[in-house]
N, C-alpha and C positions, 0 to 999 in steps of 0.2 A: 504494500500500500504506500503511495507517495506521501510525503510529509504534508500534514495539514497545518500545523503551527508549532511554535516553541512556547512552552508554558513559562510563566513568570517564576516558577520554582524548578526550572530545569537545571541539570548538572551535566557536565562533560566528563566521561569516564575514559581515560586513556590506558590501554592495556599493553604492558610489556615493551614500551619504547625505551629500551635500555641497551647499553653497549653490547652485551653478549648476545642479544636477540637480533638487533638490527644489523649486526655484522655478518649474519648468515645470508645465503643466497635466497632471494624471494622471487615470487612470480611477477611482481610489479616493482618498479623502482622504489626502494624504501625511502629515498630522499623526498619523493613526492608525498608519501604517506606522512613523513615527519613534517614537511612543510605545511600540508593541509591541516594536520593536527595542531601545529603551532599557531596557525591562523585562527583556528577554532578556539584554542585555549585563550589567546589574547582577546578575542571578541567576547567570550564568556566572562572573562575577568572585567573587561570594559563595562559590561552590563551588570556587574555585581552578582554574577551567577557562579555557582560552585564548580570547581575543577578538581577531579579526583585522579591522582596519578598512581597507577598500580604497577608494581614490578614483581617479578618472581624471584624468590630467593632460595628455592630448594624443590624437593619433590614430595608428593604425598606418600604416605606410608604403605600404600598398597603395592602388590606385586603384579607385574605384567609379563607376558611372553617377550616383549621387546627388551625389557631389562635383562632377561636371562640370555638373550641371543646377541645383544649389542656388545661391541668391543669396549673395554674399559675406556672411560673418557679421562683426558688429562685434567688436572685441577684448573678451574676457571681463572681467568685473569682477575686481578684485584678489582678492576672497575666493571666486571661482568654485569653486576646488578644495578649499576649507576644509570639513572635516567639520562637521556640525551639532553644536552644543554639547550637545544633549540626550543624545548617546551617552556622555558622561562619560568620554572617553578618559583612559587612565592610562599610565604608563611601562611597565607590564607587558604592554600590548597589542602586537600585531604591527601595524605600519603598512606598507601597500604602495600605491604609486602605479603604476597601469597605463597603458599606451598603447593597449591593445586592448580589445575587448569583455570578454573573460574575464580573470580575476585571476591565472591561472597562467603563460600564455605571456609571456616577457620579464620576469618578476619572480622573486624568490626565495621566493615564498609557500610552495611545496611544501617547500623546504629548511627554512624556519623551522618549519613545522608538523611535519615529520619529526623535527627536532631536539628538539621537545617531546613526541614520542611520540604525536602526535594520530592517531586512526584514524577518527573520525567528524566530519563537518562539518554544521552547521546553518546554512542560508543565509537571509538576509533582504536587502531592498534594492530598488533601482530600476535598471533596468527589468526586470521579470519575464522578458520574452522576449529580452532582450539581455544585459546584464551578469550577471544572476543565472543565467539558463539556460546561458550560455556557461561560466561558472565552475563550475556544477554538472556540466556535461558533462565538463569537464577533471578535476574531482574524482573523478567516477565512473571515468574512464580511468586515474587514478592509483591506484585501488583503495580510496579512502575510502568509508565508509558515509555516504551522503548523506541528509540530512533537509531538507525545504523547508518553512519556516514561512510558509504561504500567506497569512495575514492580516498578515504583516509585510513584504509586498512589494506593489508595484503597477507599472503600465506606463503609457505614454502612451495606449495603446489597450486598451480593455476586451476586445476580441476576441483580441488577442495574449496578454494576461494569461490569459484563460480557456483558450485553446488550450494554452499552456504548462502550466498547472496540471492540466488534464484529460487531455492527450494525452502530453506529453513527460515531465513530472515522475514519474509512476508508473513509467516505464521506467528512471529514474535512481536512484530511492530511495524513501524514505518521505515522505509529506506529513502535516502536522500544523498545528494552530493554535498560537498563542502559549501559550494556556492549557494545551494538551496537552503542549507542551515543558516548560513550567514545572512541571507536575504530575509529569512523568517525572524531573525533576532531583531 
């Protein structure tokens, strides 16, 4: 469903735009994703709306086949979890470090958003079919009005990105471009 409007209690939720994630190969140029997200973050702050910056700092405790078959990974770089500076983080922003795909389970994101009276969430980030989709599903389950800025996200796989955007996202909320969100602000 296309974007109808941005609510006066909206928040931008940025998923995993951190050094260790954006340095990976992605389906779409990550510089565009970062640029579009930075424009949205600046506009949300200009309108005194909440910006939530989410990074991933570890793994959930569950086991998967992928963990058993993957070769051992080297230790991450010291700045692996650091958010990219283009986001222009401020003291007014919400900062959440997650251990799972989604930003809600095991964090206080919902409580922080609720304390600020947030009713609508606009999502950006990497990876579309993992962190963004998982977080958007939880947001939908929590009753938020969900908006997905599809040109401010990418995935490691073009097919996974396209499936999420075309099949999953219309069932969770409204989809829009960065320009459409900015115009609605």
